[in-house]
A tleap script that builds the chain and sets N, CA, C and O, in Angstrom:
source leaprc.protein.ff14SB
mol = sequence {
  NMET ASN LEU LYS LYS ILE LEU SER GLY ILE
  LEU GLY ALA VAL LEU MET PHE VAL ILE GLY
  ASN MET LEU PRO ILE THR ASN LEU TYR SER
  HIE PHE ILE VAL ASN SER HIE ASP ASP GLU
  ASN THR LEU VAL ALA ILE VAL VAL LEU VAL
  GLU TRP PRO ILE PHE ILE ILE LEU GLY ALA
  ILE ILE GLY VAL LEU ALA TYR ASN TYR CYS
  LEU THR LYS LEU SER LYS GLY ARG CPHE
}
set mol.1.N position { 2.742 80.459 -12.101 }
set mol.1.CA position { 3.944 81.066 -12.714 }
set mol.1.C position { 3.038 82.160 -14.081 }
set mol.1.O position { 1.939 82.017 -14.615 }
set mol.2.N position { 3.951 83.045 -14.224 }
set mol.2.CA position { 3.354 84.100 -15.034 }
set mol.2.C position { 3.326 83.732 -16.809 }
set mol.2.O position { 4.267 83.285 -17.464 }
set mol.3.N position { 2.172 84.023 -17.219 }
set mol.3.CA position { 1.813 83.556 -18.760 }
set mol.3.C position { 2.703 84.261 -19.494 }
set mol.3.O position { 3.134 83.753 -20.529 }
set mol.4.N position { 3.183 85.711 -19.036 }
set mol.4.CA position { 4.078 86.093 -20.114 }
set mol.4.C position { 5.380 85.406 -19.927 }
set mol.4.O position { 5.847 85.040 -21.006 }
set mol.5.N position { 6.072 85.131 -18.954 }
set mol.5.CA position { 7.126 84.240 -18.769 }
set mol.5.C position { 7.318 82.982 -19.468 }
set mol.5.O position { 8.293 82.576 -20.101 }
set mol.6.N position { 6.293 82.495 -19.249 }
set mol.6.CA position { 5.828 80.877 -20.282 }
set mol.6.C position { 6.112 81.475 -21.700 }
set mol.6.O position { 7.225 81.110 -22.079 }
set mol.7.N position { 5.566 82.156 -22.475 }
set mol.7.CA position { 5.605 82.679 -23.687 }
set mol.7.C position { 6.768 83.068 -24.115 }
set mol.7.O position { 7.201 82.631 -25.182 }
set mol.8.N position { 7.396 83.860 -23.440 }
set mol.8.CA position { 9.020 84.340 -23.624 }
set mol.8.C position { 10.024 83.135 -23.875 }
set mol.8.O position { 10.969 83.133 -24.664 }
set mol.9.N position { 9.494 81.809 -22.782 }
set mol.9.CA position { 10.719 80.976 -22.599 }
set mol.9.C position { 10.413 80.174 -24.143 }
set mol.9.O position { 11.329 80.022 -24.952 }
set mol.10.N position { 8.753 79.612 -24.459 }
set mol.10.CA position { 8.563 79.184 -25.468 }
set mol.10.C position { 9.028 79.963 -26.893 }
set mol.10.O position { 9.235 79.260 -27.882 }
set mol.11.N position { 9.167 81.232 -26.969 }
set mol.11.CA position { 9.048 81.972 -27.947 }
set mol.11.C position { 10.848 81.967 -28.070 }
set mol.11.O position { 11.411 81.872 -29.160 }
set mol.12.N position { 11.637 82.093 -26.668 }
set mol.12.CA position { 13.163 81.809 -27.040 }
set mol.12.C position { 13.569 80.421 -27.657 }
set mol.12.O position { 14.561 80.369 -28.383 }
set mol.13.N position { 12.945 79.472 -27.430 }
set mol.13.CA position { 12.943 77.771 -27.640 }
set mol.13.C position { 12.424 77.873 -29.159 }
set mol.13.O position { 12.917 77.009 -29.884 }
set mol.14.N position { 11.935 78.354 -29.500 }
set mol.14.CA position { 11.814 78.050 -31.375 }
set mol.14.C position { 12.431 78.889 -32.141 }
set mol.14.O position { 12.611 78.605 -33.325 }
set mol.15.N position { 12.971 80.361 -31.477 }
set mol.15.CA position { 13.732 81.406 -31.939 }
set mol.15.C position { 15.334 80.424 -31.894 }
set mol.15.O position { 16.064 80.385 -32.885 }
set mol.16.N position { 15.622 79.803 -30.785 }
set mol.16.CA position { 16.764 79.241 -30.906 }
set mol.16.C position { 16.737 78.005 -31.785 }
set mol.16.O position { 17.673 77.734 -32.537 }
set mol.17.N position { 15.812 77.377 -31.690 }
set mol.17.CA position { 16.035 76.220 -32.330 }
set mol.17.C position { 15.882 76.317 -34.379 }
set mol.17.O position { 16.056 75.512 -35.293 }
set mol.18.N position { 15.467 77.791 -34.278 }
set mol.18.CA position { 15.527 77.938 -35.818 }
set mol.18.C position { 16.816 78.556 -36.124 }
set mol.18.O position { 17.384 78.164 -37.143 }
set mol.19.N position { 17.359 79.438 -35.423 }
set mol.19.CA position { 18.266 80.054 -35.486 }
set mol.19.C position { 19.451 78.787 -35.543 }
set mol.19.O position { 20.300 78.755 -36.434 }
set mol.20.N position { 19.376 77.887 -34.588 }
set mol.20.CA position { 20.213 76.714 -34.171 }
set mol.20.C position { 20.306 75.768 -35.625 }
set mol.20.O position { 21.341 75.187 -35.953 }
set mol.21.N position { 19.057 75.730 -36.411 }
set mol.21.CA position { 19.234 74.756 -37.508 }
set mol.21.C position { 19.526 75.555 -38.612 }
set mol.21.O position { 19.177 74.973 -39.639 }
set mol.22.N position { 20.064 76.741 -38.848 }
set mol.22.CA position { 20.620 77.528 -39.833 }
set mol.22.C position { 21.976 77.550 -39.849 }
set mol.22.O position { 22.791 78.077 -40.606 }
set mol.23.N position { 22.072 76.853 -38.831 }
set mol.23.CA position { 24.256 76.875 -38.586 }
set mol.23.C position { 24.322 75.840 -39.231 }
set mol.23.O position { 23.520 74.933 -39.454 }
set mol.24.N position { 25.809 76.129 -39.651 }
set mol.24.CA position { 26.467 74.781 -40.276 }
set mol.24.C position { 26.709 73.540 -39.196 }
set mol.24.O position { 27.301 72.533 -39.586 }
set mol.25.N position { 26.396 73.607 -38.297 }
set mol.25.CA position { 27.314 72.414 -37.256 }
set mol.25.C position { 26.839 71.148 -37.601 }
set mol.25.O position { 27.572 70.260 -37.166 }
set mol.26.N position { 25.930 70.775 -38.190 }
set mol.26.CA position { 25.619 69.524 -38.828 }
set mol.26.C position { 26.851 68.942 -39.703 }
set mol.26.O position { 27.490 67.890 -39.705 }
set mol.27.N position { 26.864 69.942 -40.318 }
set mol.27.CA position { 27.827 69.884 -41.466 }
set mol.27.C position { 29.075 68.958 -40.841 }
set mol.27.O position { 29.486 67.896 -41.309 }
set mol.28.N position { 29.675 69.820 -39.377 }
set mol.28.CA position { 30.681 69.322 -38.873 }
set mol.28.C position { 30.551 68.217 -38.386 }
set mol.28.O position { 31.532 67.515 -38.138 }
set mol.29.N position { 29.556 67.913 -38.197 }
set mol.29.CA position { 29.246 66.072 -37.411 }
set mol.29.C position { 29.614 65.339 -38.518 }
set mol.29.O position { 30.447 64.452 -38.330 }
set mol.30.N position { 29.089 65.545 -39.871 }
set mol.30.CA position { 28.861 64.815 -40.925 }
set mol.30.C position { 30.357 65.146 -41.218 }
set mol.30.O position { 30.510 64.459 -42.228 }
set mol.31.N position { 31.297 65.615 -41.045 }
set mol.31.CA position { 32.759 65.294 -41.777 }
set mol.31.C position { 33.480 64.411 -41.017 }
set mol.31.O position { 34.395 63.719 -41.464 }
set mol.32.N position { 33.046 64.413 -39.729 }
set mol.32.CA position { 34.056 63.646 -38.686 }
set mol.32.C position { 32.858 62.187 -38.481 }
set mol.32.O position { 33.500 61.314 -37.896 }
set mol.33.N position { 31.835 61.832 -38.679 }
set mol.33.CA position { 31.048 60.871 -38.262 }
set mol.33.C position { 30.980 60.166 -39.519 }
set mol.33.O position { 31.647 59.145 -39.687 }
set mol.34.N position { 30.343 60.560 -40.275 }
set mol.34.CA position { 29.601 59.725 -41.414 }
set mol.34.C position { 30.834 59.339 -42.447 }
set mol.34.O position { 31.460 60.300 -42.894 }
set mol.35.N position { 31.147 58.303 -42.772 }
set mol.35.CA position { 32.201 57.638 -43.882 }
set mol.35.C position { 31.315 56.689 -44.662 }
set mol.35.O position { 31.553 56.479 -45.852 }
set mol.36.N position { 30.470 56.204 -44.141 }
set mol.36.CA position { 29.454 55.427 -45.000 }
set mol.36.C position { 27.817 55.635 -44.973 }
set mol.36.O position { 27.455 56.213 -43.948 }
set mol.37.N position { 27.083 55.395 -45.597 }
set mol.37.CA position { 25.521 55.292 -45.565 }
set mol.37.C position { 24.980 55.063 -44.511 }
set mol.37.O position { 24.018 55.676 -44.048 }
set mol.38.N position { 25.840 53.690 -43.790 }
set mol.38.CA position { 25.730 52.927 -42.604 }
set mol.38.C position { 25.474 54.104 -41.313 }
set mol.38.O position { 24.509 54.101 -40.549 }
set mol.39.N position { 26.764 55.217 -41.312 }
set mol.39.CA position { 26.774 56.382 -40.301 }
set mol.39.C position { 25.642 57.137 -40.275 }
set mol.39.O position { 25.231 57.621 -39.220 }
set mol.40.N position { 25.092 57.290 -41.322 }
set mol.40.CA position { 23.945 58.325 -41.422 }
set mol.40.C position { 22.667 58.336 -40.454 }
set mol.40.O position { 21.886 59.257 -40.212 }
set mol.41.N position { 22.704 57.001 -39.971 }
set mol.41.CA position { 21.936 56.748 -38.764 }
set mol.41.C position { 22.361 57.185 -37.707 }
set mol.41.O position { 21.540 57.489 -36.842 }
set mol.42.N position { 23.667 57.334 -37.478 }
set mol.42.CA position { 24.164 58.087 -36.260 }
set mol.42.C position { 24.029 59.379 -36.376 }
set mol.42.O position { 23.707 60.044 -35.391 }
set mol.43.N position { 24.200 59.825 -37.315 }
set mol.43.CA position { 24.153 61.375 -37.634 }
set mol.43.C position { 22.963 61.731 -37.328 }
set mol.43.O position { 22.873 62.576 -36.437 }
set mol.44.N position { 21.890 61.291 -37.859 }
set mol.44.CA position { 20.328 61.723 -37.607 }
set mol.44.C position { 20.099 61.521 -35.992 }
set mol.44.O position { 19.309 62.233 -35.372 }
set mol.45.N position { 20.894 60.446 -35.353 }
set mol.45.CA position { 20.480 60.375 -34.163 }
set mol.45.C position { 20.845 61.300 -33.103 }
set mol.45.O position { 20.240 61.519 -32.054 }
set mol.46.N position { 22.306 61.992 -33.687 }
set mol.46.CA position { 22.976 62.912 -32.602 }
set mol.46.C position { 22.280 64.148 -33.179 }
set mol.46.O position { 22.462 65.163 -32.506 }
set mol.47.N position { 21.526 64.291 -34.269 }
set mol.47.CA position { 20.974 65.371 -34.319 }
set mol.47.C position { 19.524 65.700 -33.642 }
set mol.47.O position { 19.194 66.783 -33.158 }
set mol.48.N position { 18.753 64.540 -33.719 }
set mol.48.CA position { 17.619 64.704 -33.068 }
set mol.48.C position { 17.928 64.519 -31.800 }
set mol.48.O position { 17.659 65.568 -31.216 }
set mol.49.N position { 18.456 63.544 -30.884 }
set mol.49.CA position { 18.408 63.249 -29.603 }
set mol.49.C position { 19.367 64.065 -28.946 }
set mol.49.O position { 19.111 64.085 -27.742 }
set mol.50.N position { 20.692 64.970 -29.329 }
set mol.50.CA position { 21.170 65.493 -28.979 }
set mol.50.C position { 21.340 67.037 -29.053 }
set mol.50.O position { 21.385 67.735 -28.039 }
set mol.51.N position { 21.442 67.589 -30.478 }
set mol.51.CA position { 21.424 68.599 -30.886 }
set mol.51.C position { 20.200 69.407 -30.892 }
set mol.51.O position { 20.379 70.581 -30.568 }
set mol.52.N position { 18.785 69.003 -31.232 }
set mol.52.CA position { 17.592 69.785 -30.961 }
set mol.52.C position { 17.493 70.117 -29.413 }
set mol.52.O position { 17.290 71.269 -29.032 }
set mol.53.N position { 17.648 69.046 -28.537 }
set mol.53.CA position { 16.893 69.606 -27.154 }
set mol.53.C position { 17.887 70.126 -26.550 }
set mol.53.O position { 17.653 70.227 -25.346 }
set mol.54.N position { 19.319 70.661 -26.976 }
set mol.54.CA position { 20.248 71.400 -26.529 }
set mol.54.C position { 19.517 72.610 -27.092 }
set mol.54.O position { 19.294 73.478 -26.248 }
set mol.55.N position { 19.117 72.851 -28.257 }
set mol.55.CA position { 18.859 74.179 -28.947 }
set mol.55.C position { 17.376 74.594 -28.046 }
set mol.55.O position { 17.266 75.794 -27.795 }
set mol.56.N position { 16.771 74.101 -27.782 }
set mol.56.CA position { 15.153 73.778 -26.834 }
set mol.56.C position { 15.844 74.344 -25.562 }
set mol.56.O position { 15.801 75.482 -25.095 }
set mol.57.N position { 16.312 73.541 -25.252 }
set mol.57.CA position { 16.452 74.032 -23.833 }
set mol.57.C position { 17.161 75.625 -23.387 }
set mol.57.O position { 16.856 76.368 -22.455 }
set mol.58.N position { 18.013 75.752 -24.258 }
set mol.58.CA position { 18.765 77.007 -24.121 }
set mol.58.C position { 18.438 77.930 -24.517 }
set mol.58.O position { 18.938 78.988 -24.135 }
set mol.59.N position { 17.234 77.861 -25.660 }
set mol.59.CA position { 16.788 78.842 -25.840 }
set mol.59.C position { 15.371 79.192 -25.354 }
set mol.59.O position { 14.752 80.180 -25.749 }
set mol.60.N position { 14.794 78.069 -24.237 }
set mol.60.CA position { 13.984 78.517 -23.491 }
set mol.60.C position { 14.666 79.347 -22.159 }
set mol.60.O position { 14.239 80.389 -21.660 }
set mol.61.N position { 15.767 78.616 -21.778 }
set mol.61.CA position { 16.485 79.282 -20.576 }
set mol.61.C position { 17.008 80.914 -20.892 }
set mol.61.O position { 17.216 81.725 -19.990 }
set mol.62.N position { 17.178 81.222 -22.410 }
set mol.62.CA position { 17.126 82.534 -22.563 }
set mol.62.C position { 16.081 83.528 -22.938 }
set mol.62.O position { 16.263 84.745 -22.975 }
set mol.63.N position { 15.162 83.013 -23.165 }
set mol.63.CA position { 13.767 83.451 -23.129 }
set mol.63.C position { 13.350 84.056 -21.769 }
set mol.63.O position { 12.812 85.145 -21.569 }
set mol.64.N position { 13.683 83.201 -20.964 }
set mol.64.CA position { 12.824 83.353 -19.443 }
set mol.64.C position { 14.382 84.706 -19.069 }
set mol.64.O position { 14.362 85.937 -19.070 }
set mol.65.N position { 15.163 84.031 -18.886 }
set mol.65.CA position { 16.118 85.277 -19.016 }
set mol.65.C position { 16.090 86.719 -19.159 }
set mol.65.O position { 16.406 87.630 -18.394 }
set mol.66.N position { 15.453 86.676 -20.788 }
set mol.66.CA position { 15.393 88.048 -21.317 }
set mol.66.C position { 14.131 88.532 -20.593 }
set mol.66.O position { 14.213 89.643 -20.069 }
set mol.67.N position { 12.790 87.754 -20.471 }
set mol.67.CA position { 11.744 88.375 -19.728 }
set mol.67.C position { 12.476 88.847 -18.243 }
set mol.67.O position { 12.180 90.013 -17.980 }
set mol.68.N position { 13.172 88.344 -17.434 }
set mol.68.CA position { 13.612 88.624 -16.286 }
set mol.68.C position { 14.170 89.610 -16.329 }
set mol.68.O position { 13.859 90.375 -15.417 }
set mol.69.N position { 15.087 90.064 -17.186 }
set mol.69.CA position { 16.288 91.226 -17.448 }
set mol.69.C position { 15.227 92.445 -17.924 }
set mol.69.O position { 15.273 93.540 -17.363 }
set mol.70.N position { 14.307 92.177 -18.963 }
set mol.70.CA position { 13.970 93.235 -19.735 }
set mol.70.C position { 12.462 93.687 -19.416 }
set mol.70.O position { 12.020 94.832 -19.316 }
set mol.71.N position { 11.812 92.475 -19.288 }
set mol.71.CA position { 10.372 92.850 -19.203 }
set mol.71.C position { 9.844 93.246 -17.621 }
set mol.71.O position { 8.914 94.026 -17.414 }
set mol.72.N position { 10.536 92.631 -16.670 }
set mol.72.CA position { 10.236 93.048 -15.077 }
set mol.72.C position { 10.554 94.179 -14.482 }
set mol.72.O position { 10.186 94.584 -13.379 }
set mol.73.N position { 11.561 94.893 -15.596 }
set mol.73.CA position { 12.138 96.289 -15.087 }
set mol.73.C position { 11.036 97.364 -14.653 }
set mol.73.O position { 10.468 97.671 -15.701 }
set mol.74.N position { 10.637 97.870 -13.899 }
set mol.74.CA position { 10.008 99.350 -13.577 }
set mol.74.C position { 10.144 100.439 -14.193 }
set mol.74.O position { 11.104 101.204 -14.099 }
set mol.75.N position { 9.031 100.589 -14.967 }
set mol.75.CA position { 8.898 102.227 -15.961 }
set mol.75.C position { 9.056 103.067 -15.006 }
set mol.75.O position { 8.501 102.890 -13.921 }
set mol.76.N position { 10.006 104.340 -15.306 }
set mol.76.CA position { 10.031 105.412 -14.453 }
set mol.76.C position { 9.036 106.820 -15.247 }
set mol.76.O position { 8.817 107.929 -14.761 }
set mol.77.N position { 8.737 106.453 -16.144 }
set mol.77.CA position { 7.580 107.404 -17.326 }
set mol.77.C position { 8.402 108.076 -17.632 }
set mol.77.O position { 8.067 109.256 -17.736 }
set mol.78.N position { 9.534 107.819 -17.868 }
set mol.78.CA position { 10.487 108.663 -19.187 }
set mol.78.C position { 10.959 107.521 -19.916 }
set mol.78.O position { 10.940 106.311 -19.691 }
set mol.79.N position { 11.518 108.457 -21.135 }
set mol.79.CA position { 12.265 107.976 -22.234 }
set mol.79.C position { 13.671 107.712 -22.047 }
set mol.79.O position { 14.350 107.292 -22.983 }
savepdb mol mol.pdb
quit
């Protein structure tokens, strides 16, 4: 594989992870799942085992697709 493609995937995963954690998705989970202190462990498990891997996988896919679409086009030497 190409190093630029791998780096694009890693950068996409990191950016999607950071942006995804800034979205208030976890607040939606907390309203429906957490009714007591015992349910907080379930919320943490959902966030760590479901939400974060989805962000990382989607970000890596978007990064590789962005590399394939934007960085592999041949330049014609004009603007």
